[in-house]
MMTF fields as JSON, N, C-alpha, C and O atoms, coordinates in Angstrom:
{
  "mmtfVersion": "1.0.0",
  "mmtfProducer": "UNKNOWN",
  "numBonds": 451,
  "numAtoms": 452,
  "numGroups": 113,
  "numChains": 1,
  "numModels": 1,
  "chainsPerModel": [1],
  "groupsPerChain": [113],
  "chainIdList": ["A"],
  "bondAtomList": [4, 2, 8, 6, 12, 10, 16, 14, 20, 18, 24, 22, 28, 26, 32, 30, 36, 34, 40, 38, 44, 42, 48, 46, 52, 50, 56, 54, 60, 58, 64, 62, 68, 66, 72, 70, 76, 74, 80, 78, 84, 82, 88, 86, 92, 90, 96, 94, 100, 98, 104, 102, 108, 106, 112, 110, 116, 114, 120, 118, 124, 122, 128, 126, 132, 130, 136, 134, 140, 138, 144, 142, 148, 146, 152, 150, 156, 154, 160, 158, 164, 162, 168, 166, 172, 170, 176, 174, 180, 178, 184, 182, 188, 186, 192, 190, 196, 194, 200, 198, 204, 202, 208, 206, 212, 210, 216, 214, 220, 218, 224, 222, 228, 226, 232, 230, 236, 234, 240, 238, 244, 242, 248, 246, 252, 250, 256, 254, 260, 258, 264, 262, 268, 266, 272, 270, 276, 274, 280, 278, 284, 282, 288, 286, 292, 290, 296, 294, 300, 298, 304, 302, 308, 306, 312, 310, 316, 314, 320, 318, 324, 322, 328, 326, 332, 330, 336, 334, 340, 338, 344, 342, 348, 346, 352, 350, 356, 354, 360, 358, 364, 362, 368, 366, 372, 370, 376, 374, 380, 378, 384, 382, 388, 386, 392, 390, 396, 394, 400, 398, 404, 402, 408, 406, 412, 410, 416, 414, 420, 418, 424, 422, 428, 426, 432, 430, 436, 434, 440, 438, 444, 442, 448, 446],
  "bondOrderList": [1, 1, 1, 1, 1, 1, 1, 1, 1, 1, 1, 1, 1, 1, 1, 1, 1, 1, 1, 1, 1, 1, 1, 1, 1, 1, 1, 1, 1, 1, 1, 1, 1, 1, 1, 1, 1, 1, 1, 1, 1, 1, 1, 1, 1, 1, 1, 1, 1, 1, 1, 1, 1, 1, 1, 1, 1, 1, 1, 1, 1, 1, 1, 1, 1, 1, 1, 1, 1, 1, 1, 1, 1, 1, 1, 1, 1, 1, 1, 1, 1, 1, 1, 1, 1, 1, 1, 1, 1, 1, 1, 1, 1, 1, 1, 1, 1, 1, 1, 1, 1, 1, 1, 1, 1, 1, 1, 1, 1, 1, 1, 1],
  "groupList": [{"groupName": "MET", "atomNameList": ["N", "CA", "C", "O"], "elementList": ["N", "C", "C", "O"], "formalChargeList": [0, 0, 0, 0], "bondAtomList": [1, 0, 2, 1, 3, 2], "bondOrderList": [1, 1, 2], "singleLetterCode": "M", "chemCompType": "L-PEPTIDE LINKING"}, {"groupName": "PRO", "atomNameList": ["N", "CA", "C", "O"], "elementList": ["N", "C", "C", "O"], "formalChargeList": [0, 0, 0, 0], "bondAtomList": [1, 0, 2, 1, 3, 2], "bondOrderList": [1, 1, 2], "singleLetterCode": "P", "chemCompType": "L-PEPTIDE LINKING"}, {"groupName": "ARG", "atomNameList": ["N", "CA", "C", "O"], "elementList": ["N", "C", "C", "O"], "formalChargeList": [0, 0, 0, 0], "bondAtomList": [1, 0, 2, 1, 3, 2], "bondOrderList": [1, 1, 2], "singleLetterCode": "R", "chemCompType": "L-PEPTIDE LINKING"}, {"groupName": "VAL", "atomNameList": ["N", "CA", "C", "O"], "elementList": ["N", "C", "C", "O"], "formalChargeList": [0, 0, 0, 0], "bondAtomList": [1, 0, 2, 1, 3, 2], "bondOrderList": [1, 1, 2], "singleLetterCode": "V", "chemCompType": "L-PEPTIDE LINKING"}, {"groupName": "GLY", "atomNameList": ["N", "CA", "C", "O"], "elementList": ["N", "C", "C", "O"], "formalChargeList": [0, 0, 0, 0], "bondAtomList": [1, 0, 2, 1, 3, 2], "bondOrderList": [1, 1, 2], "singleLetterCode": "G", "chemCompType": "PEPTIDE LINKING"}, {"groupName": "PHE", "atomNameList": ["N", "CA", "C", "O"], "elementList": ["N", "C", "C", "O"], "formalChargeList": [0, 0, 0, 0], "bondAtomList": [1, 0, 2, 1, 3, 2], "bondOrderList": [1, 1, 2], "singleLetterCode": "F", "chemCompType": "L-PEPTIDE LINKING"}, {"groupName": "GLU", "atomNameList": ["N", "CA", "C", "O"], "elementList": ["N", "C", "C", "O"], "formalChargeList": [0, 0, 0, 0], "bondAtomList": [1, 0, 2, 1, 3, 2], "bondOrderList": [1, 1, 2], "singleLetterCode": "E", "chemCompType": "L-PEPTIDE LINKING"}, {"groupName": "GLN", "atomNameList": ["N", "CA", "C", "O"], "elementList": ["N", "C", "C", "O"], "formalChargeList": [0, 0, 0, 0], "bondAtomList": [1, 0, 2, 1, 3, 2], "bondOrderList": [1, 1, 2], "singleLetterCode": "Q", "chemCompType": "L-PEPTIDE LINKING"}, {"groupName": "LEU", "atomNameList": ["N", "CA", "C", "O"], "elementList": ["N", "C", "C", "O"], "formalChargeList": [0, 0, 0, 0], "bondAtomList": [1, 0, 2, 1, 3, 2], "bondOrderList": [1, 1, 2], "singleLetterCode": "L", "chemCompType": "L-PEPTIDE LINKING"}, {"groupName": "ASP", "atomNameList": ["N", "CA", "C", "O"], "elementList": ["N", "C", "C", "O"], "formalChargeList": [0, 0, 0, 0], "bondAtomList": [1, 0, 2, 1, 3, 2], "bondOrderList": [1, 1, 2], "singleLetterCode": "D", "chemCompType": "L-PEPTIDE LINKING"}, {"groupName": "ILE", "atomNameList": ["N", "CA", "C", "O"], "elementList": ["N", "C", "C", "O"], "formalChargeList": [0, 0, 0, 0], "bondAtomList": [1, 0, 2, 1, 3, 2], "bondOrderList": [1, 1, 2], "singleLetterCode": "I", "chemCompType": "L-PEPTIDE LINKING"}, {"groupName": "LYS", "atomNameList": ["N", "CA", "C", "O"], "elementList": ["N", "C", "C", "O"], "formalChargeList": [0, 0, 0, 0], "bondAtomList": [1, 0, 2, 1, 3, 2], "bondOrderList": [1, 1, 2], "singleLetterCode": "K", "chemCompType": "L-PEPTIDE LINKING"}, {"groupName": "THR", "atomNameList": ["N", "CA", "C", "O"], "elementList": ["N", "C", "C", "O"], "formalChargeList": [0, 0, 0, 0], "bondAtomList": [1, 0, 2, 1, 3, 2], "bondOrderList": [1, 1, 2], "singleLetterCode": "T", "chemCompType": "L-PEPTIDE LINKING"}, {"groupName": "ALA", "atomNameList": ["N", "CA", "C", "O"], "elementList": ["N", "C", "C", "O"], "formalChargeList": [0, 0, 0, 0], "bondAtomList": [1, 0, 2, 1, 3, 2], "bondOrderList": [1, 1, 2], "singleLetterCode": "A", "chemCompType": "L-PEPTIDE LINKING"}, {"groupName": "SER", "atomNameList": ["N", "CA", "C", "O"], "elementList": ["N", "C", "C", "O"], "formalChargeList": [0, 0, 0, 0], "bondAtomList": [1, 0, 2, 1, 3, 2], "bondOrderList": [1, 1, 2], "singleLetterCode": "S", "chemCompType": "L-PEPTIDE LINKING"}, {"groupName": "HIS", "atomNameList": ["N", "CA", "C", "O"], "elementList": ["N", "C", "C", "O"], "formalChargeList": [0, 0, 0, 0], "bondAtomList": [1, 0, 2, 1, 3, 2], "bondOrderList": [1, 1, 2], "singleLetterCode": "H", "chemCompType": "L-PEPTIDE LINKING"}, {"groupName": "TYR", "atomNameList": ["N", "CA", "C", "O"], "elementList": ["N", "C", "C", "O"], "formalChargeList": [0, 0, 0, 0], "bondAtomList": [1, 0, 2, 1, 3, 2], "bondOrderList": [1, 1, 2], "singleLetterCode": "Y", "chemCompType": "L-PEPTIDE LINKING"}, {"groupName": "CYS", "atomNameList": ["N", "CA", "C", "O"], "elementList": ["N", "C", "C", "O"], "formalChargeList": [0, 0, 0, 0], "bondAtomList": [1, 0, 2, 1, 3, 2], "bondOrderList": [1, 1, 2], "singleLetterCode": "C", "chemCompType": "L-PEPTIDE LINKING"}, {"groupName": "ASN", "atomNameList": ["N", "CA", "C", "O"], "elementList": ["N", "C", "C", "O"], "formalChargeList": [0, 0, 0, 0], "bondAtomList": [1, 0, 2, 1, 3, 2], "bondOrderList": [1, 1, 2], "singleLetterCode": "N", "chemCompType": "L-PEPTIDE LINKING"}],
  "groupTypeList": [0, 1, 0, 2, 3, 4, 5, 4, 6, 5, 2, 2, 7, 0, 8, 6, 2, 9, 8, 3, 6, 10, 6, 6, 0, 8, 1, 10, 8, 4, 3, 6, 11, 3, 10, 8, 12, 4, 9, 0, 13, 13, 4, 9, 5, 14, 1, 9, 12, 11, 10, 6, 8, 10, 10, 3, 15, 9, 12, 6, 16, 14, 5, 4, 2, 2, 13, 9, 5, 5, 14, 16, 15, 8, 1, 14, 14, 12, 9, 8, 6, 12, 8, 3, 16, 12, 1, 13, 6, 5, 6, 9, 0, 2, 6, 11, 8, 1, 13, 8, 13, 11, 13, 17, 2, 6, 4, 2, 6, 10, 16, 18, 13],
  "groupIdList": [1, 2, 3, 4, 5, 6, 7, 8, 9, 10, 11, 12, 13, 14, 15, 16, 17, 18, 19, 20, 21, 22, 23, 24, 25, 26, 27, 28, 29, 30, 31, 32, 33, 34, 35, 36, 37, 38, 39, 40, 41, 42, 43, 44, 45, 46, 47, 48, 49, 50, 51, 52, 53, 54, 55, 56, 57, 58, 59, 60, 61, 62, 63, 64, 65, 66, 67, 68, 69, 70, 71, 72, 73, 74, 75, 76, 77, 78, 79, 80, 81, 82, 83, 84, 85, 86, 87, 88, 89, 90, 91, 92, 93, 94, 95, 96, 97, 98, 99, 100, 101, 102, 103, 104, 105, 106, 107, 108, 109, 110, 111, 112, 113],
  "secStructList": [7, 7, 7, 7, 7, 7, 2, 2, 2, 2, 2, 2, 2, 2, 2, 2, 2, 2, 2, 2, 2, 2, 2, 2, 2, 2, 2, 2, 2, 6, 7, 1, 3, 3, 3, 3, 3, 2, 2, 2, 2, 2, 6, 7, 7, 7, 6, 6, 7, 7, 3, 3, 3, 3, 3, 3, 7, 7, 7, 7, 1, 7, 2, 2, 2, 2, 2, 2, 2, 2, 2, 2, 2, 1, 7, 7, 1, 1, 7, 3, 3, 3, 3, 3, 3, 7, 2, 2, 2, 2, 2, 2, 2, 6, 6, 6, 1, 2, 2, 2, 2, 2, 2, 2, 2, 2, 1, 3, 3, 3, 3, 3, 7],
  "xCoordList": [-30.716, -30.651, -29.188, -28.507, -28.691, -27.297, -27.034, -27.908, -25.817, -25.43, -25.106, -24.497, -25.507, -25.186, -23.76, -23.301, -23.089, -21.713, -21.644, -22.213, -20.946, -20.78, -19.967, -19.246, -20.083, -19.408, -17.897, -17.256, -17.313, -15.866, -15.422, -14.417, -16.169, -15.846, -16.082, -15.3, -17.153, -17.437, -16.316, -15.873, -15.864, -14.775, -13.491, -12.772, -13.206, -12.026, -12.093, -11.104, -13.262, -13.432, -13.227, -12.596, -13.759, -13.582, -12.105, -11.603, -11.423, -10.009, -9.163, -8.283, -9.426, -8.669, -8.907, -7.979, -10.142, -10.449, -9.679, -9.083, -9.7, -8.961, -7.462, -6.78, -6.95, -5.518, -5.105, -4.032, -5.933, -5.64, -5.558, -4.653, -6.494, -6.482, -5.239, -4.645, -4.856, -3.652, -2.416, -1.558, -2.321, -1.164, -1.005, 0.116, -2.111, -2.054, -1.472, -0.884, -1.626, -1.139, 0.342, 0.976, 0.894, 2.247, 3.319, 4.149, 3.341, 4.375, 4.237, 5.238, 3.019, 2.767, 3.316, 3.801, 3.237, 3.678, 5.178, 5.711, 5.858, 7.31, 7.846, 8.963, 7.064, 7.561, 8.549, 8.536, 9.401, 10.394, 9.951, 10.183, 9.309, 8.903, 7.695, 7.573, 6.795, 5.645, 5.446, 5.458, 5.261, 5.016, 3.663, 3.41, 2.8, 1.509, 1.744, 2.355, 1.263, 1.476, 0.147, -0.917, 0.224, -0.957, -1.881, -1.487, -3.131, -4.125, -4.374, -4.554, -4.385, -4.666, -3.573, -3.868, -2.329, -1.221, -1.304, -0.912, -1.82, -1.952, -3.208, -3.39, -4.08, -5.314, -6.389, -7.304, -6.291, -7.251, -8.179, -7.808, -9.383, -10.313, -11.434, -12.118, -11.612, -12.675, -13.184, -12.641, -14.212, -14.697, -13.625, -13.71, -12.623, -11.573, -10.356, -9.442, -10.326, -9.166, -9.02, -9.994, -7.79, -7.495, -6.303, -5.626, -6.057, -4.89, -3.738, -3.789, -2.699, -1.527, -0.325, 0.025, 0.296, 1.395, 2.649, 2.586, 3.778, 5.074, 5.552, 5.676, 5.815, 6.179, 7.601, 7.959, 8.4, 9.749, 9.69, 9.421, 9.951, 9.776, 10.814, 10.977, 11.502, 12.502, 11.771, 11.2, 11.793, 11.053, 11.818, 12.662, 11.507, 12.102, 11.126, 11.485, 9.886, 8.914, 9.41, 10.124, 9.025, 9.343, 8.549, 7.535, 9.021, 8.378, 6.878, 6.07, 6.512, 5.109, 4.224, 3.01, 4.789, 4.004, 3.905, 3.065, 4.735, 4.782, 3.484, 3.022, 2.901, 1.664, 0.537, -0.333, 0.546, -0.484, -0.484, -1.543, 0.702, 0.818, 0.121, -0.64, 0.384, -0.19, -1.666, -2.427, -2.079, -3.503, -4.305, -5.433, -3.717, -4.388, -4.394, -5.394, -3.3, -3.15, -3.566, -3.823, -3.637, -4.006, -5.505, -6.056, -6.171, -7.616, -7.928, -7.3, -8.89, -9.312, -10.657, -10.845, -11.582, -12.877, -12.863, -13.852, -11.747, -11.584, -10.449, -9.773, -10.248, -9.178, -7.821, -7.548, -6.982, -5.641, -4.647, -4.805, -3.629, -2.582, -1.24, -0.933, -0.439, 0.863, 1.975, 1.809, 3.097, 4.346, 5.312, 5.533, 5.886, 6.711, 8.145, 8.407, 9.064, 10.493, 11.23, 10.849, 12.281, 13.158, 13.963, 14.044, 14.554, 15.363, 16.474, 16.721, 17.142, 18.224, 17.682, 18.281, 16.556, 15.945, 15.534, 15.74, 14.952, 14.478, 15.636, 15.546, 16.719, 17.877, 18.5, 18.923, 18.554, 19.157, 18.286, 18.808, 16.969, 16.064, 15.417, 14.811, 15.532, 14.778, 15.12, 14.278, 16.309, 16.676, 16.688, 16.634, 16.757, 16.828, 15.46, 15.339, 14.439, 13.085, 12.357, 12.117, 12.0, 11.348, 10.078, 9.85, 9.258, 8.02, 8.318, 7.627, 9.332, 9.704, 10.335, 10.073, 11.156, 11.76, 10.675, 10.738, 9.677, 8.572, 7.771, 7.388, 7.517, 6.769, 7.513, 6.898, 8.822, 9.624, 9.62, 9.617, 9.621, 9.659, 8.301, 8.233, 7.223, 5.902, 4.976, 3.944, 5.337, 4.481, 4.598, 5.367, 3.824, 3.799, 4.224, 3.537, 5.346, 5.8, 4.855, 4.699, 4.226, 3.261, 3.785, 3.184, 4.918, 5.498, 6.987, 7.428, 7.754, 9.192, 9.62, 9.604, 10.0, 10.342, 11.635, 12.07],
  "yCoordList": [-12.814, -11.444, -10.991, -11.16, -10.411, -9.974, -8.819, -7.994, -8.782, -7.711, -6.455, -6.537, -5.308, -4.036, -3.642, -3.791, -3.147, -2.717, -1.238, -0.798, -0.457, 0.962, 1.186, 0.294, 2.399, 2.646, 2.521, 2.0, 2.983, 2.864, 1.413, 1.082, 0.553, -0.875, -1.481, -2.314, -1.066, -1.554, -1.152, -1.958, 0.093, 0.577, -0.214, -0.574, -0.482, -1.268, -2.648, -3.128, -3.285, -4.612, -4.592, -5.491, -3.566, -3.433, -3.293, -3.967, -2.411, -2.168, -3.408, -3.743, -4.082, -5.295, -6.39, -7.11, -6.518, -7.52, -7.206, -8.094, -5.939, -5.538, -5.757, -6.172, -5.481, -5.645, -7.112, -7.407, -8.019, -9.451, -9.833, -10.564, -9.342, -9.638, -9.052, -9.679, -7.862, -7.229, -8.046, -8.289, -8.47, -9.253, -10.539, -10.981, -11.136, -12.362, -12.114, -13.02, -10.905, -10.571, -10.183, -10.27, -9.768, -9.207, -10.144, -9.699, -11.422, -12.306, -12.473, -12.584, -12.489, -12.654, -11.462, -11.62, -10.274, -9.053, -8.806, -7.873, -9.625, -9.544, -8.408, -7.941, -7.957, -6.879, -7.432, -8.621, -6.554, -6.969, -6.683, -7.483, -5.534, -5.137, -4.217, -3.44, -4.313, -3.409, -2.979, -3.799, -1.675, -1.103, -0.412, 0.453, -0.795, -0.129, 1.101, 1.012, 2.253, 3.505, 4.21, 3.69, 5.38, 6.223, 5.789, 5.08, 6.239, 5.998, 4.516, 4.097, 3.725, 2.3, 1.629, 0.805, 1.965, 1.392, 1.813, 1.064, 3.025, 3.541, 3.026, 3.252, 2.331, 1.822, 2.875, 2.717, 3.949, 5.053, 4.949, 5.327, 4.437, 4.202, 5.223, 5.405, 5.889, 6.873, 6.718, 5.916, 7.467, 7.37, 7.714, 7.269, 8.495, 8.908, 7.99, 8.193, 6.998, 6.112, 5.335, 4.816, 5.265, 4.527, 3.617, 3.723, 2.735, 1.866, 2.624, 2.95, 2.902, 3.622, 2.686, 2.201, 2.441, 1.488, 2.114, 2.887, 1.771, 2.045, 0.702, -0.272, 0.671, -0.574, -0.461, 0.521, -1.48, -1.56, -2.615, -3.791, -2.157, -3.015, -2.648, -1.475, -3.638, -3.394, -3.178, -4.111, -1.953, -1.592, -0.551, 0.171, -0.491, 0.527, 1.669, 2.645, 1.553, 2.637, 3.896, 3.823, 5.048, 6.31, 6.376, 5.696, 7.203, 7.286, 7.569, 6.961, 8.475, 8.853, 7.763, 7.797, 6.797, 5.721, 4.466, 3.604, 4.359, 3.129, 2.863, 1.723, 3.893, 3.72, 3.226, 2.478, 3.639, 3.19, 1.669, 1.043, 1.083, -0.373, -1.059, -2.008, -0.574, -1.222, -0.882, -1.708, 0.294, 0.635, -0.298, -0.671, -0.667, -1.559, -3.005, -3.703, -3.462, -4.875, -5.261, -6.436, -4.306, -4.657, -4.485, -3.423, -5.535, -5.441, -4.58, -4.722, -3.7, -2.896, -2.254, -1.621, -2.428, -1.757, -0.449, 0.284, -0.157, 1.077, 1.89, 1.426, 3.093, 3.942, 3.296, 2.8, 3.312, 2.739, 3.757, 4.271, 4.042, 4.979, 4.278, 3.689, 4.34, 3.683, 4.654, 5.512, 4.497, 5.147, 4.011, 3.15, 4.006, 2.885, 3.348, 4.287, 2.667, 2.965, 1.726, 0.601, 1.935, 0.817, 0.482, 1.308, -0.706, -1.037, -0.018, 0.351, 0.438, 1.42, 2.75, 3.361, 3.203, 4.455, 4.347, 5.271, 3.212, 3.021, 3.095, 3.785, 2.39, 2.408, 3.793, 4.229, 4.48, 5.809, 6.861, 7.77, 6.747, 7.804, 7.558, 8.47, 6.361, 6.039, 6.937, 7.128, 7.487, 8.412, 9.864, 10.777, 10.083, 11.444, 12.113, 13.319, 11.341, 11.887, 11.725, 10.596, 12.817, 12.71, 11.853, 11.08, 11.981, 11.192, 9.701, 8.874, 9.358, 7.954, 7.408, 6.268, 8.207, 7.792, 7.535, 6.555, 8.422, 8.252, 6.996, 6.251, 6.758, 5.566, 4.297, 3.333, 4.289, 3.119, 2.916, 1.783, 4.004, 3.952, 3.573, 2.762, 4.156, 4.005, 3.065, 2.65, 2.726, 1.861, 0.406, 0.05, -0.414, -1.851, -2.605, -2.556, -3.293, -4.078, -5.256, -6.078, -5.333, -6.41, -7.459, -8.52, -7.153, -8.129, -7.868, -6.723, -8.95, -8.861, -10.16, -11.223, -10.071, -11.277, -11.902, -12.921],
  "zCoordList": [12.969, 12.496, 12.516, 13.528, 11.398, 11.367, 12.32, 12.585, 12.823, 13.736, 12.934, 11.867, 13.437, 12.784, 13.122, 14.255, 12.13, 12.306, 11.974, 10.974, 12.812, 12.543, 11.282, 10.836, 10.696, 9.431, 9.548, 8.635, 10.64, 10.81, 10.766, 10.137, 11.431, 11.434, 10.053, 9.594, 9.399, 8.049, 7.088, 6.27, 7.192, 6.335, 6.612, 5.68, 7.883, 8.242, 7.597, 7.043, 7.669, 7.086, 5.57, 5.013, 4.909, 3.455, 3.096, 2.196, 3.812, 3.54, 3.806, 3.014, 4.908, 5.246, 4.208, 3.84, 3.739, 2.709, 1.423, 0.814, 1.02, -0.179, -0.002, -0.939, 1.189, 1.44, 1.317, 0.791, 1.787, 1.66, 0.181, -0.224, -0.62, -2.055, -2.725, -3.601, -2.312, -2.857, -2.491, -3.339, -1.228, -0.773, -1.581, -1.829, -1.988, -2.778, -4.169, -4.76, -4.695, -6.034, -6.06, -7.111, -4.949, -4.932, -5.482, -6.275, -5.098, -5.655, -7.174, -7.882, -7.659, -9.09, -9.874, -10.994, -9.281, -9.959, -9.811, -10.412, -9.023, -8.923, -8.071, -8.294, -7.099, -6.245, -5.225, -4.908, -4.719, -3.733, -2.312, -1.406, -2.12, -0.777, -0.882, -1.829, 0.11, 0.173, 1.617, 2.535, 1.799, 3.118, 3.098, 2.259, 4.021, 4.202, 5.057, 6.121, 4.599, 5.315, 5.556, 5.219, 6.134, 6.292, 7.408, 8.334, 7.294, 8.337, 8.58, 9.723, 7.523, 7.699, 8.518, 9.385, 8.26, 9.033, 10.491, 11.385, 10.728, 12.09, 12.786, 13.983, 12.042, 12.63, 12.783, 13.592, 12.015, 12.071, 10.865, 9.754, 11.088, 9.988, 10.003, 11.01, 8.862, 8.68, 7.25, 6.491, 6.872, 5.49, 4.454, 3.31, 4.839, 3.906, 3.9, 3.101, 4.762, 4.838, 3.539, 2.992, 3.058, 1.835, 2.082, 3.105, 1.147, 1.209, 0.56, -0.625, 1.347, 0.853, 0.937, 2.013, -0.204, -0.27, -0.858, -1.814, -0.277, -0.882, -1.418, -0.676, -2.711, -3.383, -3.923, -4.575, -3.64, -4.204, -5.304, -5.057, -6.524, -7.702, -8.758, -9.093, -9.272, -10.313, -11.634, -12.198, -12.116, -13.319, -14.12, -13.59, -15.396, -16.259, -16.531, -17.189, -16.028, -16.204, -15.503, -14.503, -16.038, -15.363, -14.062, -13.907, -13.132, -11.815, -11.943, -11.241, -12.822, -12.985, -13.552, -13.348, -14.257, -14.879, -14.011, -14.268, -13.011, -12.206, -11.46, -11.405, -10.893, -10.134, -11.034, -10.586, -12.303, -13.247, -13.374, -13.407, -13.444, -13.556, -12.383, -12.574, -11.173, -9.991, -9.814, -9.311, -10.209, -10.153, -11.049, -10.726, -12.166, -13.106, -12.612, -12.775, -12.014, -11.673, -10.252, -9.99, -9.341, -7.964, -7.76, -8.05, -7.258, -7.049, -5.829, -4.78, -5.975, -4.83, -5.131, -6.17, -4.207, -4.336, -3.55, -3.543, -2.892, -2.125, -2.744, -3.662, -2.241, -2.764, -2.51, -1.417, -3.532, -3.454, -3.991, -5.099, -3.201, -3.61, -3.488, -2.452, -4.551, -4.524, -4.901, -5.768, -4.235, -4.623, -4.909, -4.058, -6.098, -6.526, -6.748, -7.501, -6.075, -6.179, -6.672, -6.349, -7.452, -7.793, -6.534, -5.625, -6.463, -5.281, -5.025, -3.877, -6.083, -5.912, -5.396, -4.51, -5.94, -5.472, -4.014, -3.227, -3.667, -2.297, -1.311, -0.296, -1.603, -0.704, -0.624, 0.447, -1.752, -1.794, -1.109, -0.463, -1.244, -0.784, 0.579, 1.142, 1.109, 2.331, 3.511, 4.389, 3.562, 4.637, 4.175, 4.999, 2.877, 2.34, 2.234, 2.451, 1.903, 1.779, 3.107, 3.535, 3.768, 5.078, 5.068, 5.999, 4.034, 3.984, 3.85, 4.445, 3.078, 2.914, 4.191, 4.576, 4.84, 6.112, 7.154, 7.896, 7.205, 8.155, 7.825, 8.727, 6.547, 6.142, 6.533, 6.99, 6.359, 6.737, 8.249, 8.73, 8.982, 10.444, 11.038, 11.962, 10.511, 11.119, 10.363, 10.892, 9.131, 8.326, 8.741, 9.634, 8.077, 8.366, 7.105, 6.084, 7.181, 6.032, 5.857, 6.76, 4.693, 4.459, 3.485, 3.323, 2.832, 1.909, 1.77, 1.672, 1.762, 1.535, 0.864, 1.486, -0.399, -1.175, -0.686, -1.224]
}
């Protein structure tokens, strides 16, 4: 008989499974760096927990269109939120934007080419 798992644990398993699939795609998509942020990086799993990623990627897309590319190409059966910066933007803004500085400080780097 299978063991029952609480919803928080089930949600954690779903998110971790999706994250593994996402990590496998990152080299193919040519990203330079990815930082996992938010509740998942902190280990706080609830029904609202989603995969939140900061992606450093050399692209010519406008800031508003970059997330669309990754939403389309990254597999996820759970909520996925991405903020995409070019390498120059990331280096310039990592200390200037409080949210980005916090993500770099408290997040978990999951990929670095």
